[in-house]
Each structure stands twice: as C-alpha cells, then as structure tokens.
C-alpha positions as a printed Julia matrix, in Angstrom:
375×3 Matrix{Float64}:
 -12.37   -5.57   67.95
  -9.48   -8.01   67.32
 -10.52  -10.03   70.39
 -14.02  -10.36   68.95
 -12.7   -11.67   65.62
 -10.67  -14.4    67.35
 -13.7   -15.45   69.36
 -15.71  -15.91   66.15
 -13.0   -18.08   64.65
 -12.84  -20.25   67.72
 -16.58  -20.73   67.6
 -16.18  -21.94   64.01
 -13.57  -24.45   65.17
 -16.03  -25.96   67.59
 -18.68  -26.63   64.88
 -19.6   -30.25   64.15
 -17.76  -32.05   61.36
 -20.75  -33.42   59.41
 -22.2   -31.85   56.26
 -23.67  -28.4    56.68
 -27.47  -28.06   56.55
 -28.41  -27.24   52.97
 -30.28  -24.09   52.13
 -34.0   -24.83   52.46
 -33.58  -28.3    54.03
 -35.74  -29.2    57.04
 -36.53  -26.25   59.31
 -33.03  -24.8    59.42
 -32.96  -21.02   59.41
 -31.45  -19.32   56.39
 -27.85  -18.42   57.13
 -27.05  -14.72   57.16
 -25.71  -13.21   53.96
 -21.92  -12.93   54.0
 -19.81  -10.55   52.05
 -16.61  -11.48   50.23
 -14.12  -13.34   52.4
 -10.86  -11.58   53.23
  -7.79  -12.81   51.4
  -5.42  -14.88   53.52
  -1.97  -13.43   54.16
   1.11  -14.81   55.86
   0.61  -15.06   59.62
  -3.22  -14.82   59.49
  -5.27  -17.15   61.6
  -7.43  -19.15   59.16
 -10.3   -21.49   59.94
 -10.51  -24.44   57.52
 -13.2   -27.1    57.54
 -12.25  -30.16   55.54
 -12.86  -33.89   55.21
 -10.82  -36.79   53.9
 -11.29  -37.55   50.21
 -12.4   -41.17   49.84
 -11.33  -42.17   46.34
 -13.41  -44.47   44.12
 -11.4   -46.14   41.34
 -12.66  -44.89   37.93
 -11.97  -48.32   36.4
 -15.22  -49.42   38.02
 -17.11  -47.24   35.53
 -14.82  -47.38   32.52
 -16.29  -48.46   29.19
 -14.45  -47.85   25.93
 -16.6   -46.04   23.35
 -15.92  -45.45   19.66
 -17.65  -44.32   16.49
 -19.42  -47.06   14.55
 -20.85  -47.11   11.01
 -24.55  -46.36   10.8
 -25.04  -49.77    9.17
 -22.74  -52.8     8.86
 -23.25  -56.05    6.95
 -21.11  -59.15    7.43
 -20.89  -61.35    4.34
 -20.51  -65.1     4.99
 -19.56  -68.05    2.83
 -22.75  -69.58    1.36
 -21.15  -73.04    1.02
 -17.85  -74.88    1.5
 -15.26  -73.92   -1.05
 -12.0   -72.2    -1.97
 -11.65  -68.43   -2.33
 -10.84  -67.84   -5.98
 -10.63  -64.03   -6.0
 -10.79  -61.12   -3.53
 -11.79  -58.16   -5.69
 -11.8   -55.42   -3.01
  -9.42  -54.56   -0.17
  -9.96  -52.92    3.22
 -11.03  -49.23    2.99
 -12.2   -49.66   -0.62
 -15.31  -47.64   -1.49
 -17.91  -49.89   -3.09
 -21.23  -49.47   -4.87
 -24.32  -51.54   -4.3
 -24.07  -54.97   -6.04
 -20.38  -54.48   -6.86
 -18.44  -57.76   -6.92
 -16.37  -58.32   -3.77
 -15.3   -61.97   -3.52
 -15.59  -64.97   -5.8
 -15.63  -68.53   -4.48
 -14.67  -71.5    -6.68
 -17.96  -72.81   -8.08
 -16.93  -75.82  -10.13
 -19.27  -78.08   -8.17
 -22.12  -75.62   -8.49
 -21.57  -75.34  -12.26
 -21.68  -79.1   -12.65
 -24.9   -79.22  -10.66
 -26.29  -76.5   -12.91
 -25.36  -78.44  -16.04
 -27.08  -81.54  -14.66
 -30.18  -79.54  -13.7
 -30.33  -78.05  -17.19
 -30.24  -81.54  -18.73
 -32.95  -82.83  -16.4
 -35.13  -79.84  -17.24
 -34.6   -80.4   -20.96
 -35.62  -84.06  -20.62
 -38.66  -83.18  -18.56
 -39.7   -80.62  -21.14
 -39.48  -83.21  -23.93
 -41.35  -85.78  -21.88
 -44.1   -83.27  -21.21
 -44.47  -82.58  -24.94
 -44.69  -86.3   -25.77
 -47.21  -87.06  -23.07
 -50.63  -88.13  -24.28
 -52.82  -85.13  -23.75
 -55.84  -87.39  -23.7
 -54.53  -89.32  -20.71
 -55.02  -86.84  -17.88
 -52.91  -88.85  -15.43
 -49.99  -89.13  -17.83
 -50.21  -85.44  -18.69
 -50.33  -84.46  -14.98
 -47.31  -86.66  -14.2
 -45.3   -85.16  -17.04
 -46.18  -81.64  -15.88
 -45.15  -82.45  -12.3
 -41.77  -83.78  -13.47
 -41.28  -80.6   -15.47
 -42.11  -78.46  -12.43
 -39.6   -80.37  -10.28
 -36.92  -80.05  -12.95
 -37.56  -76.31  -13.19
 -37.23  -75.9    -9.42
 -33.97  -77.84   -9.39
 -32.68  -75.72  -12.27
 -33.53  -72.51  -10.41
 -31.8   -73.82   -7.26
 -28.68  -74.79   -9.2
 -28.57  -71.36  -10.86
 -28.99  -69.7    -7.44
 -26.02  -71.68   -6.03
 -23.86  -70.6    -8.95
 -24.82  -66.98   -8.38
 -24.04  -67.29   -4.65
 -20.42  -68.04   -5.5
 -19.98  -64.35   -6.24
 -20.41  -62.16   -3.15
 -21.6   -58.64   -3.93
 -21.87  -55.44   -1.87
 -25.38  -55.22   -0.39
 -25.09  -51.45    0.22
 -23.12  -48.41   -0.86
 -20.28  -48.1     1.63
 -16.74  -49.05    2.58
 -14.99  -52.37    3.07
 -14.18  -52.39    6.78
 -12.7   -55.86    7.22
 -11.54  -58.72    5.01
 -11.21  -62.09    6.74
  -9.99  -64.27    3.84
  -7.3   -64.45    1.18
  -7.2   -66.03   -2.24
  -6.7   -69.8    -2.13
  -8.13  -70.11    1.39
 -10.64  -72.88    2.06
 -13.8   -71.74    3.86
 -16.77  -73.5     5.41
 -20.37  -72.47    4.91
 -21.11  -69.64    7.35
 -17.5   -68.47    7.79
 -17.24  -64.64    7.76
 -15.74  -63.31    4.54
 -15.96  -59.52    4.64
 -17.62  -56.62    6.51
 -19.09  -53.69    4.57
 -20.35  -50.57    6.35
 -22.22  -47.4     5.53
 -19.86  -44.7     6.88
 -21.75  -41.73    5.44
 -23.2   -41.54    8.96
 -21.53  -42.69   12.18
 -23.08  -43.42   15.55
 -22.15  -44.09   19.17
 -24.15  -45.39   22.14
 -23.4   -43.27   25.23
 -24.74  -42.89   28.79
 -26.63  -39.64   29.45
 -28.65  -38.03   32.2
 -32.2   -38.65   31.01
 -33.48  -35.16   31.82
 -30.78  -33.43   29.76
 -31.37  -35.03   26.33
 -34.19  -35.17   23.82
 -34.6   -37.03   20.53
 -33.53  -35.09   17.41
 -31.76  -32.41   19.48
 -28.09  -31.48   18.8
 -25.46  -33.01   21.08
 -21.71  -32.35   21.26
 -19.11  -34.98   22.1
 -15.34  -35.14   22.23
 -13.98  -37.45   19.54
 -10.31  -37.98   20.35
  -8.92  -34.4    20.42
 -11.76  -32.63   18.59
 -15.32  -31.58   19.35
 -17.97  -33.23   17.19
 -21.52  -31.95   16.73
 -24.06  -34.77   16.5
 -27.77  -35.37   16.89
 -29.71  -37.53   19.36
 -31.18  -40.3    17.21
 -32.82  -42.23   20.08
 -33.07  -42.28   23.87
 -33.2   -45.84   25.21
 -33.09  -47.71   28.52
 -29.58  -47.84   29.91
 -27.36  -50.39   28.19
 -26.23  -53.04   30.74
 -22.58  -52.2    30.04
 -23.19  -48.83   31.78
 -24.99  -50.23   34.85
 -22.19  -49.21   37.26
 -23.02  -45.54   36.56
 -26.34  -45.95   38.38
 -24.3   -45.48   41.58
 -23.39  -41.93   40.52
 -26.53  -40.54   38.89
 -30.19  -40.36   39.81
 -31.59  -41.08   36.34
 -29.29  -42.33   33.59
 -30.2   -43.64   30.13
 -28.55  -44.59   26.85
 -28.58  -42.27   23.85
 -27.68  -43.06   20.25
 -25.81  -40.02   18.89
 -25.61  -39.78   15.1
 -22.96  -37.83   13.15
 -23.24  -36.77    9.52
 -20.04  -37.96    7.85
 -20.71  -37.25    4.19
 -17.39  -35.38    3.98
 -15.45  -38.29    5.5
 -14.09  -36.18    8.38
 -14.6   -38.93   10.98
 -13.48  -42.55   10.87
 -15.1   -45.63   12.31
 -13.25  -46.7    15.43
 -12.24  -43.23   16.64
 -12.41  -42.98   20.45
 -15.3   -41.06   22.03
 -15.14  -39.48   25.5
 -18.25  -38.6    27.53
 -18.4   -36.66   30.83
 -20.56  -39.3    32.54
 -17.79  -41.89   32.34
 -15.14  -40.62   34.79
 -11.49  -40.75   33.74
 -10.2   -39.72   37.2
 -11.04  -40.91   40.73
 -14.56  -40.18   41.95
 -15.07  -38.53   45.36
 -18.18  -37.65   47.34
 -17.97  -34.01   48.5
 -20.2   -31.4    50.18
 -21.94  -29.12   47.68
 -20.38  -26.13   49.44
 -16.93  -27.3    48.3
 -17.73  -26.7    44.61
 -16.95  -23.34   43.01
 -17.04  -21.97   39.47
 -14.07  -21.42   37.18
 -13.8   -18.46   34.78
 -14.12  -20.81   31.77
 -17.43  -22.2    33.03
 -15.94  -25.33   34.58
 -16.02  -26.32   38.24
 -13.31  -26.68   40.86
 -12.84  -27.54   44.5
 -10.0   -26.78   46.87
  -8.09  -29.58   48.55
  -5.46  -29.69   51.24
  -2.53  -31.76   49.99
   0.43  -32.12   52.33
  -0.61  -28.88   54.07
  -0.76  -26.99   50.77
  -4.03  -25.62   49.34
  -4.59  -26.72   45.75
  -7.27  -25.7    43.23
  -8.51  -28.87   41.55
 -10.74  -28.77   38.42
 -13.51  -31.36   38.66
 -16.39  -32.76   36.62
 -19.73  -32.89   38.39
 -21.43  -36.28   38.62
 -24.77  -36.88   40.33
 -26.17  -35.37   43.57
 -26.58  -37.22   46.85
 -29.56  -35.7    48.58
 -29.57  -31.91   48.68
 -26.13  -31.04   50.03
 -23.62  -33.56   48.7
 -22.59  -34.8    45.28
 -20.06  -36.9    43.39
 -17.23  -35.25   41.48
 -14.39  -36.63   39.4
 -10.91  -35.11   39.37
  -7.19  -35.74   39.74
  -7.39  -36.61   43.44
  -4.55  -38.36   45.25
  -4.34  -40.49   48.37
  -4.33  -38.34   51.5
  -6.09  -35.36   49.93
  -8.6   -33.5    52.09
 -11.58  -31.63   50.63
 -12.0   -28.06   51.91
 -15.69  -27.16   52.18
 -15.58  -23.98   54.32
 -12.94  -21.38   55.17
 -12.76  -18.07   56.97
 -10.52  -16.56   54.26
 -10.05  -16.77   50.51
  -7.15  -19.2    50.01
  -5.05  -18.9    46.84
  -3.7   -21.98   45.11
  -0.38  -22.96   46.69
  -1.12  -21.37   50.08
   0.53  -23.3    52.96
  -1.44  -23.91   56.15
   0.36  -24.62   59.44
  -1.69  -25.92   62.38
  -1.91  -23.43   65.23
  -0.89  -24.55   68.75
  -3.76  -25.6    71.03
  -3.6   -22.47   73.18
  -6.24  -19.87   73.97
  -6.93  -17.91   70.81
  -5.31  -20.42   68.41
  -6.86  -23.79   69.24
  -7.59  -26.82   67.1
 -10.69  -28.74   68.03
 -12.59  -31.56   66.31
 -11.65  -33.79   63.41
 -11.74  -31.89   60.14
 -11.84  -28.38   61.66
  -8.49  -26.65   61.79
  -7.39  -23.33   63.18
  -4.18  -22.53   61.3
  -1.77  -19.83   60.3
  -1.03  -19.39   56.64
   2.07  -18.92   54.55
   1.95  -18.08   50.82
   3.56  -20.89   48.79
   5.65  -19.91   45.84
   6.42  -23.36   44.47
   5.9   -27.1    44.92
   3.87  -28.94   47.53
   4.77  -29.14   51.16
   6.0   -26.47   53.57
C-alpha cells in the first residue's frame, strides 16, 4: 500500500505546469471527488504545485478618494477692489443670504449717487416735456428709461460689494484677508452643503444599483451610504479596466445631518488595490473563517497563509488578487497534504520515490516551523 501511495505522488510530480483545466471548461472530464487532504507532518513526502508570483505595482491603480460636500459654491470678486471685512471664518455655519465678505464700494457708491442725479434730472425733463409734441415726449421718456436702467445697474454694483451665502452650509475655505486687493473673478470663499456628503468610486457594474445601500470604509470606520447614481467610468479610474471585466463609477451619498463625517476624510474601496496585484489560478484561493479569502505562498521554503482581496477573473480558471506579496514568493495552487502556516518544505533528492520533476512541481519533505521564515 505504501508503494502505491508513492507512485501516485510521483505521477503528480510529472503533471504539466500550466493552469489546471477548470471545472466545466471544454470537454475535460469532471475530476473525481476527493476527500479531505491529510495533514502534513514532519518527514512526510508532500507534492506541491506552485508558480512564481509576478507582482504588479499597486501605484498603477492608486487614486486618492475623499468625502466631498453634496454641493459647493465658490464666491468670486465681482469687481476690482479692497477687502473691507471678512465676516465669517473657516468652519463657520452660515444661513442662506448671511453676509460673508464686504468689499470696499466707494467707487460704486459714487456711481450710484451720479445715477440717482441723472434719473432725477430725466424725471424732471419728462414732466416738463410738451405732451402735445409727440417726438419731444418720446425723447424725454427714452432719457428717463435710460436713467432708470443706469440707476438700477449702479444699485446692483453697490449690492454686489457684499457677498452673501447662497446656501445653508459651512464655510470650507477663505482665500482673502481684510485689506487685500482683489481683481474681478478672484476666488474669495467656498461654501458647502455638508448635511450630505458624497464620493465618486469605482465599482463592478453588476454589483450595484441606484438607490441601494452601500458600505464603505471611511478612514478607520465603516460608513453606510446609498448609491445616488451609476455612471460611465471616470477617466481617473481607467487603469482598473485591466483588472475587471465591467467597471463603472458610482456616486455614493452619505446622510450627515448629525455631523459625524467631515469633508476631506479619506475613503478606501476594495477595487483600488493597496497591495501588489498578482494573477493566480482560481484553485489557489480558499476561504477564511471571517468570510475573507486567502492563498498559500511559498516564501523562502516556508508556507505562509496570505489574506487577499479578489479582483477580476481572467477566463474561467484564473483571477487577479491583491495582497502583501513580496519578491520571490511562489503561489501554491495544489498540494497533496494540508499545509499549516509556517510549515517548512525541503526539496527531496532526485532519487526513485522522492524525485523532483518539472518547473513548479516539487516533491518535498516537510518540517513544522515554529517561528520566523526560512529553515
């Protein structure tokens, strides 16, 4: 019986290195059902199929995401002038039409005074015009209309010298200080509605739906949001097309009436990898008790359990994963025994019964590892 077991292991060593035929692919026969693998012990002969981990730098996909106010308005200087007063500071809560900044309006007041005088003269001229002379009456009325328009414009310019909050919200940024000279169009202040916050994230199109709840990690906490819209992928996420079959952008909205969240807090999403990305056989992926996924790697002859995040599939029997891989790691995708984390594998000598044949297929003897990497 022992001789038969060794023969089976040697046959496994001689298998080809490429990916195994996936269940249901082509015309391959369904592999026989296998029971639980035996646990590896010191001195056991163990068959390990593995392949080199080819690391993809996660910086290729990195995009920094953060919470943004539902609505922001940037107030700009309506004309050249000097900042006379800044009534509100950063983080101040403001009401609609509350005064924020006042610009010196001496010039505008003088123009208003002149426009008032012109309007007064035009009014008098219109009263004195001969009503019987239609041309004279029409000319006087036209002058009055022009004077009224100039008066309204002058009053508007005076009013524009006081910048008011267009919405109920919070002062997010102040770009000026009292006494500073500004040009027309220069940004003065940013006001945002922070009662709701939003973030634009990449998602797998098939997994999201408008108005459905969606959870995200905001810094160290979990936040429950809602899908406000599903849109074509934002160009800043284009690199992720390499990892997923169908990826889109989703606007996730968070109710922030209680002020729990702050604009600018960092958002993390699973689709943007934080660790190196590696293409692995599907057979290498196993479940963790907490619902996560892991693979086993061979690192300096030591078996290591490595938690991973699943990315997109490649065909039917390979996929991308992201995890804390290192240079020189090898991905284990089939073994003859259950290998505990920290188990040391030593290559068996190429002699009958303990051979090593083919790149990536190793016949080895195992030693339990009680600490650190290496033998």
